TORBATOR-56117 format. One record per residue (C-alpha): residue in three letters; chain; z, x, y. Coordinates in nm, 2 decimals. Last residue first. Layout:
<gugus>
+-------+-------+--------+--------+--------+
| vexse | dokol |      z |      x |      y |
+-------+-------+--------+--------+--------+
|   ALA |     A |      Z |      X |      Y |
...
+-------+-------+--------+--------+--------+
</gugus>
This chain:
<gugus>
+-------+-------+--------+--------+--------+
| vexse | dokol |      z |      x |      y |
+-------+-------+--------+--------+--------+
|   HIS |     A |  -7.50 | -10.52 |  -0.45 |
|   PRO |     A |  -7.23 | -10.78 |  -0.56 |
|   ASP |     A |  -7.17 | -10.58 |  -0.87 |
|   ARG |     A |  -7.10 | -10.82 |  -1.15 |
|   TYR |     A |  -6.84 | -10.66 |  -1.38 |
|   LYS |     A |  -6.85 | -10.78 |  -1.74 |
|   LYS |     A |  -6.55 | -10.98 |  -1.83 |
|   GLU |     A |  -6.19 | -10.85 |  -1.85 |
|   GLY |     A |  -5.94 | -10.97 |  -2.11 |
|   VAL |     A |  -6.04 | -11.23 |  -2.38 |
|   ARG |     A |  -6.36 | -11.34 |  -2.53 |
|   LEU |     A |  -6.37 | -11.10 |  -2.82 |
|   PRO |     A |  -6.69 | -11.22 |  -2.99 |
|   PHE |     A |  -6.70 | -11.12 |  -3.36 |
|   PRO |     A |  -6.82 | -10.81 |  -3.55 |
|   LEU |     A |  -6.57 | -10.57 |  -3.39 |
|   ILE |     A |  -6.69 | -10.22 |  -3.31 |
|   ASN |     A |  -6.38 | -10.02 |  -3.35 |
|   GLU |     A |  -6.47 |  -9.85 |  -3.68 |
|   LYS |     A |  -6.79 |  -9.72 |  -3.53 |
|   PRO |     A |  -6.59 |  -9.51 |  -3.29 |
|   PRO |     A |  -6.59 |  -9.65 |  -2.94 |
|   LEU |     A |  -6.76 |  -9.47 |  -2.66 |
|   PRO |     A |  -6.57 |  -9.24 |  -2.43 |
|   CYS |     A |  -6.61 |  -9.27 |  -2.05 |
|   THR |     A |  -6.74 |  -8.99 |  -1.83 |
|   ALA |     A |  -6.74 |  -9.15 |  -1.48 |
|   PHE |     A |  -7.02 |  -9.09 |  -1.22 |
|   PRO |     A |  -7.23 |  -9.40 |  -1.30 |
|   THR |     A |  -6.96 |  -9.62 |  -1.14 |
|   PHE |     A |  -6.81 |  -9.96 |  -1.20 |
|   ALA |     A |  -6.85 | -10.02 |  -1.58 |
|   CYS |     A |  -6.82 |  -9.65 |  -1.63 |
|   PRO |     A |  -6.45 |  -9.67 |  -1.52 |
|   PRO |     A |  -6.37 |  -9.86 |  -1.85 |
|   ASN |     A |  -6.34 | -10.24 |  -1.84 |
|   TYR |     A |  -6.01 | -10.40 |  -1.95 |
|   VAL |     A |  -5.84 | -10.54 |  -2.25 |
|   LYS |     A |  -5.50 | -10.66 |  -2.13 |
|   ASN |     A |  -5.53 | -11.01 |  -2.28 |
|   PHE |     A |  -5.60 | -10.83 |  -2.61 |
|   ASP |     A |  -5.23 | -10.75 |  -2.65 |
|   LEU |     A |  -5.22 | -10.57 |  -2.98 |
|   ILE |     A |  -4.85 | -10.53 |  -3.07 |
|   VAL |     A |  -4.78 | -10.27 |  -3.34 |
|   LYS |     A |  -4.58 | -10.31 |  -3.65 |
|   GLY |     A |  -4.46 | -10.07 |  -3.92 |
|   ASN |     A |  -4.09 | -10.09 |  -3.81 |
|   VAL |     A |  -4.19 | -10.01 |  -3.45 |
|   PRO |     A |  -4.54 |  -9.89 |  -3.36 |
|   ARG |     A |  -4.63 |  -9.71 |  -3.04 |
|   LYS |     A |  -4.69 |  -9.94 |  -2.75 |
|   ALA |     A |  -5.05 | -10.06 |  -2.71 |
|   TYR |     A |  -5.32 |  -9.96 |  -2.47 |
|   PHE |     A |  -5.66 | -10.12 |  -2.39 |
|   PHE |     A |  -6.02 | -10.02 |  -2.33 |
|   ARG |     A |  -6.36 | -10.18 |  -2.32 |
|   CYS |     A |  -6.70 | -10.05 |  -2.45 |
|   ALA |     A |  -7.06 |  -9.96 |  -2.37 |
|   GLU |     A |  -7.22 | -10.30 |  -2.29 |
|   TYR |     A |  -6.96 | -10.43 |  -2.04 |
|   THR |     A |  -6.87 | -10.78 |  -2.14 |
|   GLU |     A |  -7.04 | -11.12 |  -2.13 |
|   THR |     A |  -7.39 | -11.00 |  -2.20 |
|   GLY |     A |  -7.41 | -10.63 |  -2.29 |
|   ALA |     A |  -7.11 | -10.64 |  -2.53 |
|   THR |     A |  -7.02 | -11.00 |  -2.64 |
|   THR |     A |  -7.05 | -10.90 |  -3.00 |
|   ASP |     A |  -6.75 | -10.66 |  -2.98 |
|   SER |     A |  -6.65 | -10.32 |  -2.85 |
|   LEU |     A |  -6.35 | -10.10 |  -2.87 |
|   VAL |     A |  -6.17 |  -9.80 |  -2.73 |
|   PHE |     A |  -5.79 |  -9.81 |  -2.81 |
|   PHE |     A |  -5.52 |  -9.58 |  -2.67 |
|   LEU |     A |  -5.17 |  -9.56 |  -2.82 |
|   ASP |     A |  -4.90 |  -9.53 |  -2.56 |
|   GLU |     A |  -4.81 |  -9.18 |  -2.43 |
|   GLU |     A |  -4.50 |  -8.97 |  -2.48 |
|   PRO |     A |  -4.63 |  -8.80 |  -2.79 |
|   GLY |     A |  -4.98 |  -8.73 |  -2.64 |
|   GLU |     A |  -5.31 |  -8.91 |  -2.60 |
|   ASP |     A |  -5.33 |  -9.03 |  -2.96 |
|   ILE |     A |  -5.63 |  -9.25 |  -3.02 |
|   ALA |     A |  -5.59 |  -9.57 |  -3.22 |
|   LEU |     A |  -5.84 |  -9.69 |  -3.48 |
|   LEU |     A |  -5.88 | -10.06 |  -3.51 |
|   GLU |     A |  -5.89 | -10.26 |  -3.83 |
|   PHE |     A |  -6.00 | -10.62 |  -3.91 |
|   THR |     A |  -5.89 | -10.87 |  -4.17 |
|   LYS |     A |  -6.05 | -11.22 |  -4.20 |
|   GLY |     A |  -5.89 | -11.56 |  -4.19 |
|   GLU |     A |  -5.99 | -11.65 |  -3.84 |
|   HIS |     A |  -5.86 | -11.32 |  -3.71 |
|   SER |     A |  -5.62 | -11.09 |  -3.90 |
|   PHE |     A |  -5.49 | -10.75 |  -3.79 |
|   VAL |     A |  -5.47 | -10.39 |  -3.91 |
|   ALA |     A |  -5.38 | -10.13 |  -3.66 |
|   LYS |     A |  -5.49 |  -9.77 |  -3.75 |
|   GLY |     A |  -5.33 |  -9.43 |  -3.77 |
|   PRO |     A |  -5.26 |  -9.11 |  -3.58 |
|   ILE |     A |  -5.62 |  -9.05 |  -3.47 |
|   ILE |     A |  -5.66 |  -8.72 |  -3.28 |
|   ALA |     A |  -5.98 |  -8.71 |  -3.08 |
|   PRO |     A |  -6.24 |  -8.43 |  -3.06 |
|   GLU |     A |  -6.51 |  -8.42 |  -2.79 |
|   ILE |     A |  -6.88 |  -8.49 |  -2.80 |
|   LEU |     A |  -7.11 |  -8.51 |  -2.50 |
|   GLY |     A |  -7.37 |  -8.78 |  -2.49 |
|   MET |     A |  -7.31 |  -8.86 |  -2.13 |
|   ILE |     A |  -7.14 |  -9.19 |  -2.22 |
|   ASN |     A |  -6.89 |  -9.00 |  -2.43 |
|   THR |     A |  -6.91 |  -8.93 |  -2.80 |
|   ILE |     A |  -6.58 |  -8.91 |  -3.00 |
|   LYS |     A |  -6.55 |  -8.67 |  -3.29 |
|   ILE |     A |  -6.27 |  -8.75 |  -3.53 |
|   GLU |     A |  -5.94 |  -8.58 |  -3.62 |
|   HIS |     A |  -5.72 |  -8.76 |  -3.86 |
|   PRO |     A |  -5.34 |  -8.76 |  -3.85 |
|   PRO |     A |  -5.17 |  -8.60 |  -4.15 |
|   ASP |     A |  -5.04 |  -8.84 |  -4.27 |
|   PHE |     A |  -5.24 |  -9.13 |  -4.12 |
|   PRO |     A |  -5.02 |  -9.42 |  -4.03 |
|   VAL |     A |  -5.11 |  -9.78 |  -4.11 |
|   TRP |     A |  -4.96 | -10.02 |  -3.85 |
|   ASN |     A |  -4.97 | -10.39 |  -3.93 |
|   ALA |     A |  -5.07 | -10.60 |  -3.63 |
|   GLU |     A |  -4.87 | -10.84 |  -3.42 |
|   ILE |     A |  -5.12 | -11.02 |  -3.20 |
|   ARG |     A |  -5.11 | -11.12 |  -2.84 |
|   TRP |     A |  -5.44 | -11.30 |  -2.84 |
|   ALA |     A |  -5.26 | -11.63 |  -2.92 |
|   PRO |     A |  -5.09 | -11.60 |  -2.57 |
|   ASP |     A |  -5.42 | -11.69 |  -2.41 |
|   ILE |     A |  -5.47 | -11.57 |  -2.05 |
|   PRO |     A |  -5.79 | -11.72 |  -1.90 |
|   TRP |     A |  -6.09 | -11.49 |  -1.93 |
|   SER |     A |  -6.13 | -11.22 |  -1.67 |
|   GLY |     A |  -6.34 | -11.14 |  -1.36 |
|   LEU |     A |  -6.25 | -10.85 |  -1.14 |
|   GLY |     A |  -6.34 | -10.82 |  -0.78 |
|   GLY |     A |  -6.67 | -10.76 |  -0.60 |
|   PHE |     A |  -6.59 | -10.41 |  -0.45 |
|   ASN |     A |  -6.79 | -10.36 |  -0.13 |
|   LYS |     A |  -6.56 | -10.10 |   0.04 |
|   ARG |     A |  -6.48 |  -9.93 |  -0.29 |
|   ARG |     A |  -6.84 |  -9.92 |  -0.41 |
|   ALA |     A |  -6.96 |  -9.82 |  -0.06 |
|   SER |     A |  -6.73 |  -9.51 |  -0.06 |
|   GLU |     A |  -6.48 |  -9.48 |   0.21 |
|   SER |     A |  -6.22 |  -9.30 |  -0.01 |
|   ASP |     A |  -6.50 |  -9.06 |  -0.11 |
|   ARG |     A |  -6.47 |  -8.87 |  -0.44 |
|   VAL |     A |  -6.67 |  -8.59 |  -0.60 |
|   ARG |     A |  -6.63 |  -8.46 |  -0.96 |
|   LEU |     A |  -6.79 |  -8.12 |  -0.97 |
|   PHE |     A |  -6.89 |  -8.05 |  -1.33 |
|   LEU |     A |  -6.82 |  -7.79 |  -1.59 |
|   LYS |     A |  -6.94 |  -7.80 |  -1.96 |
|   GLY |     A |  -6.70 |  -7.69 |  -2.23 |
|   SER |     A |  -6.69 |  -8.04 |  -2.38 |
|   ARG |     A |  -6.62 |  -8.19 |  -2.04 |
|   ASP |     A |  -6.44 |  -7.96 |  -1.80 |
|   MET |     A |  -6.36 |  -8.08 |  -1.44 |
|   VAL |     A |  -6.39 |  -7.91 |  -1.10 |
|   TYR |     A |  -6.25 |  -8.08 |  -0.80 |
|   PHE |     A |  -6.39 |  -8.28 |  -0.51 |
|   SER |     A |  -6.28 |  -8.45 |  -0.19 |
|   VAL |     A |  -6.43 |  -8.67 |   0.08 |
|   THR |     A |  -6.24 |  -8.88 |   0.33 |
|   GLY |     A |  -6.22 |  -8.59 |   0.58 |
|   THR |     A |  -6.28 |  -8.27 |   0.40 |
|   ARG |     A |  -6.09 |  -8.19 |   0.08 |
|   VAL |     A |  -6.12 |  -7.92 |  -0.19 |
|   TYR |     A |  -5.89 |  -8.01 |  -0.48 |
|   THR |     A |  -5.75 |  -7.77 |  -0.73 |
|   PRO |     A |  -5.68 |  -7.93 |  -1.07 |
|   GLN |     A |  -5.34 |  -8.07 |  -1.16 |
|   GLU |     A |  -5.34 |  -8.13 |  -1.54 |
|   SER |     A |  -5.44 |  -7.77 |  -1.59 |
|   LYS |     A |  -5.77 |  -7.61 |  -1.68 |
|   TYR |     A |  -5.97 |  -7.67 |  -1.36 |
|   ASP |     A |  -5.79 |  -7.43 |  -1.12 |
|   LEU |     A |  -6.01 |  -7.33 |  -0.83 |
|   GLU |     A |  -5.99 |  -6.98 |  -0.71 |
|   ALA |     A |  -5.95 |  -6.95 |  -0.34 |
|   SER |     A |  -6.14 |  -6.92 |  -0.01 |
|   ARG |     A |  -6.06 |  -7.03 |   0.35 |
|   ASN |     A |  -5.69 |  -7.04 |   0.28 |
|   THR |     A |  -5.51 |  -7.26 |   0.52 |
|   THR |     A |  -5.36 |  -7.47 |   0.24 |
|   GLY |     A |  -5.40 |  -7.84 |   0.15 |
|   ASP |     A |  -5.54 |  -7.76 |  -0.19 |
|   ILE |     A |  -5.84 |  -7.60 |  -0.04 |
|   ALA |     A |  -5.89 |  -7.74 |   0.31 |
|   ALA |     A |  -6.18 |  -7.87 |   0.53 |
|   ALA |     A |  -6.29 |  -7.88 |   0.89 |
|   VAL |     A |  -6.59 |  -7.65 |   0.88 |
|   GLY |     A |  -6.57 |  -7.35 |   1.11 |
|   GLU |     A |  -6.70 |  -7.09 |   0.87 |
|   THR |     A |  -6.82 |  -7.25 |   0.55 |
|   LEU |     A |  -6.54 |  -7.27 |   0.29 |
|   ALA |     A |  -6.53 |  -7.03 |   0.00 |
|   PHE |     A |  -6.48 |  -7.17 |  -0.36 |
|   SER |     A |  -6.39 |  -7.00 |  -0.68 |
|   VAL |     A |  -6.44 |  -7.07 |  -1.05 |
|   ARG |     A |  -6.33 |  -6.84 |  -1.33 |
|   GLY |     A |  -6.51 |  -6.85 |  -1.66 |
|   ASP |     A |  -6.54 |  -6.48 |  -1.71 |
|   ALA |     A |  -6.91 |  -6.50 |  -1.62 |
|   ALA |     A |  -6.82 |  -6.63 |  -1.28 |
|   TYR |     A |  -6.88 |  -6.98 |  -1.15 |
|   THR |     A |  -6.90 |  -6.93 |  -0.77 |
|   ILE |     A |  -6.89 |  -7.22 |  -0.52 |
|   THR |     A |  -7.02 |  -7.19 |  -0.16 |
|   GLY |     A |  -6.91 |  -7.39 |   0.14 |
|   LEU |     A |  -6.91 |  -7.73 |   0.31 |
|   SER |     A |  -7.25 |  -7.73 |   0.48 |
|   ALA |     A |  -7.39 |  -8.07 |   0.59 |
|   PRO |     A |  -7.03 |  -8.20 |   0.62 |
|   GLY |     A |  -6.92 |  -8.49 |   0.39 |
|   ALA |     A |  -7.11 |  -8.75 |   0.19 |
|   ALA |     A |  -7.35 |  -8.78 |  -0.10 |
|   LEU |     A |  -7.31 |  -8.41 |  -0.19 |
|   ARG |     A |  -7.60 |  -8.18 |  -0.26 |
|   ILE |     A |  -7.53 |  -7.89 |  -0.49 |
|   ALA |     A |  -7.80 |  -7.63 |  -0.43 |
|   ASN |     A |  -7.78 |  -7.71 |  -0.06 |
|   VAL |     A |  -8.08 |  -7.73 |   0.16 |
|   ALA |     A |  -8.08 |  -8.11 |   0.19 |
|   GLY |     A |  -7.75 |  -8.11 |   0.37 |
|   SER |     A |  -7.45 |  -8.30 |   0.22 |
|   GLY |     A |  -7.27 |  -7.98 |   0.12 |
|   VAL |     A |  -7.23 |  -7.71 |  -0.15 |
|   THR |     A |  -7.41 |  -7.37 |  -0.18 |
|   TRP |     A |  -7.42 |  -7.22 |  -0.52 |
|   THR |     A |  -7.31 |  -6.89 |  -0.68 |
|   GLY |     A |  -7.37 |  -6.83 |  -1.05 |
|   PRO |     A |  -7.29 |  -6.99 |  -1.38 |
|   GLU |     A |  -7.39 |  -7.36 |  -1.39 |
|   LEU |     A |  -7.19 |  -7.65 |  -1.24 |
|   PRO |     A |  -7.31 |  -8.00 |  -1.32 |
|   HIS |     A |  -7.26 |  -8.25 |  -1.04 |
|   ARG |     A |  -7.08 |  -8.58 |  -1.08 |
|   GLY |     A |  -7.09 |  -8.77 |  -0.75 |
|   ILE |     A |  -6.97 |  -9.06 |  -0.55 |
|   LEU |     A |  -6.65 |  -9.16 |  -0.72 |
|   THR |     A |  -6.43 |  -9.38 |  -0.49 |
|   LEU |     A |  -6.44 |  -9.68 |  -0.72 |
|   TRP |     A |  -6.25 |  -9.49 |  -0.98 |
|   GLY |     A |  -5.93 |  -9.46 |  -0.77 |
|   ASP |     A |  -5.84 |  -9.21 |  -0.50 |
|   PRO |     A |  -5.80 |  -9.46 |  -0.22 |
|   LYS |     A |  -5.67 |  -9.73 |  -0.45 |
|   THR |     A |  -5.91 | -10.00 |  -0.58 |
|   LEU |     A |  -5.87 |  -9.95 |  -0.96 |
|   ARG |     A |  -5.50 |  -9.89 |  -0.95 |
|   GLN |     A |  -5.44 | -10.20 |  -0.74 |
|   LEU |     A |  -5.65 | -10.41 |  -0.96 |
|   ARG |     A |  -5.47 | -10.30 |  -1.27 |
|   GLY |     A |  -5.14 | -10.36 |  -1.11 |
|   ALA |     A |  -5.24 | -10.72 |  -1.03 |
|   ARG |     A |  -5.36 | -10.75 |  -1.39 |
|   TRP |     A |  -5.02 | -10.64 |  -1.52 |
|   GLU |     A |  -4.84 | -10.89 |  -1.30 |
|   ILE |     A |  -5.07 | -11.17 |  -1.43 |
|   VAL |     A |  -5.00 | -11.05 |  -1.78 |
|   SER |     A |  -4.63 | -11.06 |  -1.73 |
|   ASP |     A |  -4.65 | -11.40 |  -1.57 |
|   THR |     A |  -4.84 | -11.53 |  -1.87 |
|   TYR |     A |  -4.57 | -11.39 |  -2.10 |
|   GLU |     A |  -4.30 | -11.56 |  -1.90 |
|   ASP |     A |  -4.48 | -11.89 |  -1.92 |
|   ALA |     A |  -4.54 | -11.85 |  -2.30 |
|   ARG |     A |  -4.17 | -11.77 |  -2.36 |
|   ALA |     A |  -4.09 | -11.40 |  -2.42 |
|   THR |     A |  -4.00 | -11.27 |  -2.76 |
|   GLY |     A |  -3.65 | -11.13 |  -2.76 |
|   PRO |     A |  -3.58 | -11.20 |  -3.12 |
|   LEU |     A |  -3.89 | -11.29 |  -3.33 |
|   ILE |     A |  -3.87 | -11.62 |  -3.51 |
|   LEU |     A |  -3.97 | -11.87 |  -3.24 |
|   ALA |     A |  -4.24 | -11.65 |  -3.08 |
|   LEU |     A |  -4.38 | -11.57 |  -3.42 |
|   LEU |     A |  -4.40 | -11.95 |  -3.50 |
|   LEU |     A |  -4.60 | -12.01 |  -3.18 |
|   CYS |     A |  -4.84 | -11.72 |  -3.26 |
|   GLY |     A |  -4.89 | -11.85 |  -3.61 |
|   LEU |     A |  -4.96 | -12.20 |  -3.48 |
|   ARG |     A |  -5.22 | -12.06 |  -3.25 |
|   VAL |     A |  -5.38 | -11.86 |  -3.53 |
|   SER |     A |  -5.38 | -12.17 |  -3.76 |
|   PHE |     A |  -5.53 | -12.39 |  -3.48 |
|   THR |     A |  -5.83 | -12.16 |  -3.45 |
|   MET |     A |  -5.90 | -11.97 |  -3.12 |
+-------+-------+--------+--------+--------+
</gugus>
């Protein structure tokens, strides 16, 4: 980081009311990173994903046995049958005698909700699944709290915390907000609402990042990449969030840039950065590339 950027960061801390001292800021990032690790490794976190199975119209057997049309990586040999009807409804019927539950009820068959924020879960032991929709295509997302990825997790590596990478950017709103197409790691395309862009300086040059709006009560979401991708950082992208702008300014805290779920499991469906968010310089801050111990 150049001397001028560091000096600017110091002056900003002196003139902005309520700006935390460097040690307080470092402590806040350490606390954030601890929460990040807890969320990643929790019993239903991203490390527990063990399957992402496409669901086609029809009726299909589900279980870990080789004879199943949808073969799970764990769980009972025969879990049940799933039906994807022509009208878009999805239902599941448990195999007779199998120790499992649909949304914690005693029902042996039920329609599976995949359109709300609280989808219907089918659970058996440490294994669970629900139906998810990605660009109009349905998949079974399968988790196991005893997955090898969770049990053998190698930990997170990050660059040292640098307060100079907490940058006050200018916020340029789009009126009306733009809608762009975002491609995910599976090649599927989904729309994203872009309320504006953050404009910041680095080593005397100006750069821009498009923000994704995930809802009026949510922070701004950024998907980005830089010239370290594939070597020092995850090749597809990294993520971070920022509070919504105040008085035309938005704080970009690059110390909180983190790896997407796809960096840890092949069963996630992460978005790729829009071309505007591919930075032409090395962003050596935040999380480094995950090194799987196995």
